[in-house]
C-alpha positions, 0 to 999 in steps of 0.5 A: 620529579613527581608524577601528577595524574588525572583519575585514571585506570590503566588496563594491561590485557591480552592472551595468556603467557604474554607477560601481563603480570610482570608488566603490571608490576613494573608499571605499578612501580613507575606510577604508584599503582596497585594491581586489580587482577582480571583473571577468572582462575586467580580468584580461587584460593589453593590454586596457585601454580596452575593460575600462575599467581605471582609469589609474594616476593615476585610482587616487589611490594606492589599491592594485588587485589582480587586474587584468593577471593573464594574457595574452589567450591564457592560460586563466583560470577561475573557480577560478583567480580564486577562489584568487587572490582569497582569497590577496589578501584574506588578505594585505590583512586581515593588513596591517590593511586592508579588502579592497573587492571591486569588479566586475560579474562575478557568478560572480567575486563569488559565488566569493569571498562565496558557495557556488559549485560550482567543480570542481577540474578544470583546463581541457583545451584539446584536449578543448574544441576537440573538443567545439566541432568536434562542435558545428559539425558536428552542432549545439549540440543534439547536445552538449546531449543528450549533457550531458542523458544524463550530467548532467541537473541541469546541463542543466536550468539551461542553454540548449542554445545556452550552448555555453561552459557546456555544453562545460565541464560535459561537460569536467568529466564526461569528465575526472573521471567526476563530473557537474558538479552533484555536485561539492562546493561550495567555501565562502567563505573570506575569513575575515571579515565581508562587507557587500555593496552594489549600485549601481543607477539607472533603466534610462534613466539607465543606458543613457545612461551606457553609450552615453556610455562606449562613445563615450568608449572609441572616442575613447580609442582602442579601435579601435587597441587591438583592432587591436594585439591582432590584429596581435600574433596574438591570435585573435578566437576567444579567450575574451578577444577575445569580450568586449564591445567587442573582439568587435564591433571585431574584426568591423569590422576583419575587414570583417564590418560598418562602424564605425558598426554595430560601435559600435551593436552594442557599445552594444546588447550592453552594455545586454543585459549590464547587464540580465543583471547586474541579474537576477543580483545582484538574486537575492542578498538580502544586497546593500543597494542604493543608487540612485546616479543623483542622487548624487556618487561621494563621497556614495555612498561616504559612504553605504556607510560610514554603512551599515556603521557601523550594522552595528557592523563599522566604528566610530570611536574618538576620540583619534588624528588 
């Protein structure tokens, strides 16, 4: 029995620690797929434990794309991700396989399968540093008021303390002369049908998984991984080093708090991040949600295949083995 497919992209999304990567691997084995990571931290080299990248032996021969793309001190934007992801997806489809988009970074997922206003304005490090210096000396509200004056639409959907996005919006306006809110949306271009599945479970079960995962990361050597990055000269102020786990452990290494406090902060901040991920993905009506709390990885993968078959995007043909 062989599977005959229409051109198709499957997305496996949802909060951290719900088992997306393991499900993606099982799914890929069933439908001859390749995984396209949608994780904004997995793109960085040398950052393996804190990003929960699967080890080579854990990938079970399944091809992974868009992990270990840049060094921790290199710029990497949503626009960069979108360009690379669509190139990879096109190659996978051309090879007759199924791209499986796996990850919890909502902006990355939306950049591939939805309309997202991504201005083709490259980042300007010097300009960003100037804006950060202004925020430090005059306060975040100073920058936010500047943004309100030139782009009230974008300002209306941001919090004044969301400094990273406020600075990006000001950067786009200063370099292009066009408000971020007026940049034309970039349409999804994978050239195939899309089926999205979200993994969910009770909040209590998710929080327990988060705590277990953090404990496992500490046991595997997260402290040594962060120390190594700092010793190599990667600043704690880099965007990559502000990721979950890295920021808190760097704080411990710098003497800001003890290790127990760092671990508790990782767990707390990861729980908060998971809540934000739920909110983001719940707003997409295309996502079919699967409660994975009492299901094995294999059962979840089988359920996704069954659901996709019901849409007619995957069929089975008797005859060949």
